[in-house]
Wavefront OBJ file of the C-alpha trace (Angstrom):
o trace
v 158.397 132.938 80.797
v 154.662 132.355 79.402
v 153.015 135.349 78.465
v 149.480 135.553 79.787
v 146.482 136.635 77.720
v 145.043 140.156 78.064
v 141.372 140.443 79.297
v 138.276 140.744 76.832
v 135.150 142.419 77.701
v 133.226 138.892 77.774
v 136.068 137.539 80.088
v 135.737 140.457 82.573
v 132.176 139.607 83.284
v 132.883 136.007 83.961
v 136.037 137.033 86.232
v 133.755 139.071 88.407
v 131.460 136.089 88.862
v 134.609 133.727 89.721
v 135.972 136.346 92.274
v 132.601 136.408 94.074
v 132.198 132.550 94.059
v 135.832 131.808 95.154
v 136.133 134.900 97.440
v 139.471 135.933 95.599
v 140.723 138.574 93.303
v 143.784 138.967 91.113
v 146.907 140.425 92.850
v 147.437 144.167 92.971
v 149.217 145.488 89.890
v 148.138 142.519 87.772
v 146.047 142.698 84.671
v 143.090 140.462 85.692
v 142.726 137.458 83.665
v 141.333 133.857 84.433
v 144.856 132.864 84.925
v 145.539 135.465 87.413
v 142.296 135.044 89.448
v 142.673 131.259 89.676
v 146.488 130.797 89.962
v 146.739 131.750 93.650
v 143.742 129.413 94.594
v 144.572 126.506 92.301
v 144.828 124.097 95.051
v 141.617 125.280 96.858
v 139.696 125.325 93.652
v 141.009 121.818 92.925
v 139.960 120.587 96.553
v 136.515 122.094 95.959
v 136.036 120.268 92.577
v 137.250 117.069 94.010
v 134.713 117.034 97.118
v 131.913 116.673 94.379
v 133.879 114.750 91.536
v 132.182 111.656 90.438
v 135.519 110.286 89.574
v 138.356 109.272 92.124
v 141.599 111.454 92.307
v 144.000 109.449 90.102
v 146.711 110.513 87.996
v 145.863 107.847 85.180
v 142.281 106.242 84.651
v 141.315 103.001 83.128
v 140.041 102.462 79.481
v 136.522 101.772 80.673
v 136.207 105.246 82.573
v 133.849 106.531 79.952
v 131.664 104.608 77.509
v 132.966 106.728 74.609
v 136.401 105.683 75.022
v 135.524 102.053 73.972
v 133.668 103.607 70.898
v 136.864 105.661 69.727
v 138.813 102.491 70.188
v 136.524 100.495 68.045
v 136.932 103.122 65.214
v 140.602 103.780 65.932
v 141.615 102.730 62.321
v 138.990 104.974 60.642
v 140.254 107.805 62.757
v 143.889 107.205 62.008
v 143.066 106.872 58.302
v 141.543 110.403 58.360
v 144.248 111.883 60.529
v 147.263 110.497 58.487
v 145.874 111.840 55.411
v 146.614 115.169 56.602
v 150.465 115.698 56.315
v 152.313 116.946 59.307
v 153.460 119.928 57.191
v 149.969 121.034 56.700
v 149.342 121.181 60.460
v 150.456 124.368 62.133
v 152.894 124.230 65.071
v 151.099 125.005 68.359
v 153.755 127.664 69.097
v 152.895 129.567 66.031
v 149.234 129.798 66.635
v 149.269 129.989 70.437
v 152.110 132.091 71.890
v 150.665 131.766 75.257
v 151.655 128.079 75.443
v 155.252 129.742 75.755
v 157.954 127.385 77.066
v 156.264 124.198 76.380
v 155.526 124.926 72.701
v 158.913 126.233 71.843
v 159.797 123.146 69.845
v 157.767 123.907 66.726
v 157.787 120.023 65.725
v 154.507 119.904 68.048
v 151.675 120.504 65.822
v 148.046 120.655 66.410
v 145.130 120.185 63.888
v 142.132 121.877 65.644
v 138.794 120.267 65.323
v 137.051 122.272 68.221
v 137.812 124.131 71.358
v 135.662 125.980 74.001
v 132.540 125.876 71.894
v 134.288 126.896 68.819
v 134.286 124.432 65.788
v 136.728 124.466 62.848
v 134.175 123.405 60.330
v 136.636 123.285 57.364
v 138.737 120.833 59.448
v 135.817 118.821 60.625
v 134.766 118.548 56.979
v 138.138 116.634 56.070
v 137.307 114.090 59.035
v 133.690 113.147 58.963
v 134.144 109.962 60.832
v 136.052 111.573 63.685
v 133.688 114.368 63.761
v 130.633 112.328 64.053
v 132.206 110.357 67.072
v 133.147 113.586 68.738
v 129.577 114.700 68.535
v 128.699 111.755 70.740
v 131.222 112.840 73.662
v 129.399 114.482 76.533
v 131.326 117.277 78.188
v 133.927 117.727 75.268
v 136.002 120.863 75.627
v 138.859 120.505 73.065
v 139.612 118.187 70.360
v 142.646 118.232 68.187
v 145.066 115.785 66.209
v 148.343 116.222 67.969
v 151.421 115.438 66.054
v 154.758 115.016 67.661
v 157.340 115.057 64.851
v 160.600 112.923 65.001
v 162.904 114.155 67.836
v 160.362 116.394 69.473
v 160.279 117.054 73.258
v 157.542 118.744 75.405
v 158.963 119.901 78.682
v 157.670 118.998 82.039
v 154.363 120.929 82.704
v 151.041 120.720 84.380
v 147.548 121.747 83.326
v 145.561 124.476 85.070
v 142.562 122.635 86.697
v 141.204 119.366 87.811
v 137.804 120.445 86.156
v 139.153 118.783 82.845
v 140.859 115.398 82.108
v 143.010 114.874 79.066
v 142.497 111.852 76.679
v 144.780 110.423 73.997
v 143.916 107.703 71.499
v 146.910 106.568 69.845
v 146.587 106.536 65.941
v 150.123 106.184 64.539
v 152.921 105.311 66.985
v 156.422 104.927 65.951
v 157.730 101.319 65.589
v 160.152 101.734 68.202
v 157.531 102.655 70.789
v 159.519 102.354 73.738
v 161.413 105.469 72.410
v 158.023 107.515 72.352
v 156.269 108.124 75.591
v 154.733 110.331 78.094
v 155.852 110.368 81.667
v 153.298 111.272 84.334
v 153.999 111.981 88.025
v 151.595 110.141 90.356
v 152.494 110.988 93.718
v 156.070 109.698 94.370
v 155.874 107.421 91.330
v 157.083 108.432 87.757
v 154.946 106.501 85.188
v 156.378 105.987 81.949
v 153.788 105.231 79.493
v 154.688 104.503 75.654
v 151.750 104.871 73.335
v 150.178 101.941 71.818
v 148.356 102.114 68.597
v 144.411 101.979 69.055
v 144.686 102.315 72.713
v 143.434 105.011 75.051
v 145.049 106.980 77.629
v 142.929 109.214 80.115
v 144.900 111.296 82.777
v 144.698 114.263 85.007
v 146.927 116.840 83.507
v 147.480 118.825 86.591
v 149.978 116.041 87.431
v 153.219 117.159 86.099
v 154.018 115.376 82.798
v 156.439 115.505 80.110
v 156.720 114.028 76.549
v 159.429 112.652 74.300
v 159.450 111.275 70.624
v 163.261 109.977 70.463
v 162.631 108.227 67.126
v 162.697 109.166 63.569
v 159.030 108.928 62.941
v 156.181 111.158 63.686
v 153.595 110.126 66.315
v 149.785 111.075 65.838
v 147.317 110.809 68.635
v 143.637 112.143 68.908
v 143.786 114.632 71.849
v 140.766 115.612 73.753
v 139.975 117.563 76.844
v 136.961 116.713 78.705
v 134.878 118.008 81.593
v 135.356 116.088 84.875
v 131.913 114.920 85.883
v 130.981 116.526 89.114
v 127.806 117.075 91.274
v 126.529 120.610 92.067
v 128.300 123.838 92.368
v 131.652 122.624 91.018
v 130.208 121.575 87.649
v 128.395 125.188 87.537
v 131.588 126.632 88.424
v 133.496 124.795 85.767
v 130.935 125.918 83.228
v 131.576 129.500 84.100
v 135.144 128.841 83.845
v 134.920 127.367 80.291
v 132.762 130.286 79.280
v 135.380 132.593 80.368
v 138.223 130.793 78.608
v 135.955 130.931 75.412
v 135.888 134.758 75.411
v 139.555 135.125 76.682
v 142.110 136.702 74.725
v 144.009 133.301 74.862
v 141.239 131.566 72.640
v 140.430 134.693 70.602
v 144.129 134.950 69.596
v 144.385 131.474 68.470
v 141.108 131.853 66.436
v 142.708 134.824 64.739
v 145.683 133.096 63.729
v 144.022 129.966 62.616
v 141.682 131.964 60.481
v 144.637 133.751 59.005
v 145.869 130.404 57.836
v 145.097 128.270 54.739
v 141.985 126.129 55.163
v 144.244 122.978 55.746
v 145.257 124.308 59.249
l 1 2 3 4 5 6 7 8 9 10 11 12 13 14 15 16 17 18 19 20 21 22 23 24 25 26 27 28 29 30 31 32 33 34 35 36 37 38 39 40 41 42 43 44 45 46 47 48 49 50 51 52 53 54 55 56 57 58 59 60 61 62 63 64 65 66 67 68 69 70 71 72 73 74 75 76 77 78 79 80 81 82 83 84 85 86 87 88 89 90 91 92 93 94 95 96 97 98 99 100 101 102 103 104 105 106 107 108 109 110 111 112 113 114 115 116 117 118 119 120 121 122 123 124 125 126 127 128 129 130 131 132 133 134 135 136 137 138 139 140 141 142 143 144 145 146 147 148 149 150 151 152 153 154 155 156 157 158 159 160 161 162 163 164 165 166 167 168 169 170 171 172 173 174 175 176 177 178 179 180 181 182 183 184 185 186 187 188 189 190 191 192 193 194 195 196 197 198 199 200 201 202 203 204 205 206 207 208 209 210 211 212 213 214 215 216 217 218 219 220 221 222 223 224 225 226 227 228 229 230 231 232 233 234 235 236 237 238 239 240 241 242 243 244 245 246 247 248 249 250 251 252 253 254 255 256 257 258 259 260 261 262 263 264 265 266 267
């Protein structure tokens, strides 16, 4: 079971606004968190977002969806060179710094080198990757950015994201030679799409679609993993800004910050 974050003072104010806008409240007897307030109305919230979305409701998007995707691909070798200078053993396991990821981060061979998230920047990490950091600064609506390392043999169980208000992006930086044995599979309606990564190529997808990740090789896989705000018109865009502000001040994010701050500078 995934342990849900406890509420902070900043989060409480945001929750009141979300409850008013959505006309919902956390279930009786539950601690009120963004997770609890939105869990019961996830589908309603997603439909609300999609009515004003500037992008279609797709599981996987093309490489020309955002202009910045091409710029990242054009610079992928420079990004790769910065990423692979950071040894996997220097990078913390996601499960060690974010217990709230629970089941999906139980395999400690999934590692995350944080660059920024929900408005917080890891300046000491960004200083080690100046080319990557400069490119990230040009991406509108950036929510989170990490180098995601999947060590040899790692498996991330089937799971889904929380909101259609974000899209997930991968830029493949170092893919095992036997790339057919290192892939992500994404449920696209009744179709299961099996997508091996390819060096220098982008993958943009809606992570509210169930997905699962495998590295059945003897080598590590590196990707630049971003979450970006879905472009919408009007109220859904405002609602997502409120949501992201609440997540920024939630115990979920604050606990990650504390754990990262307690680690050596390399993390």
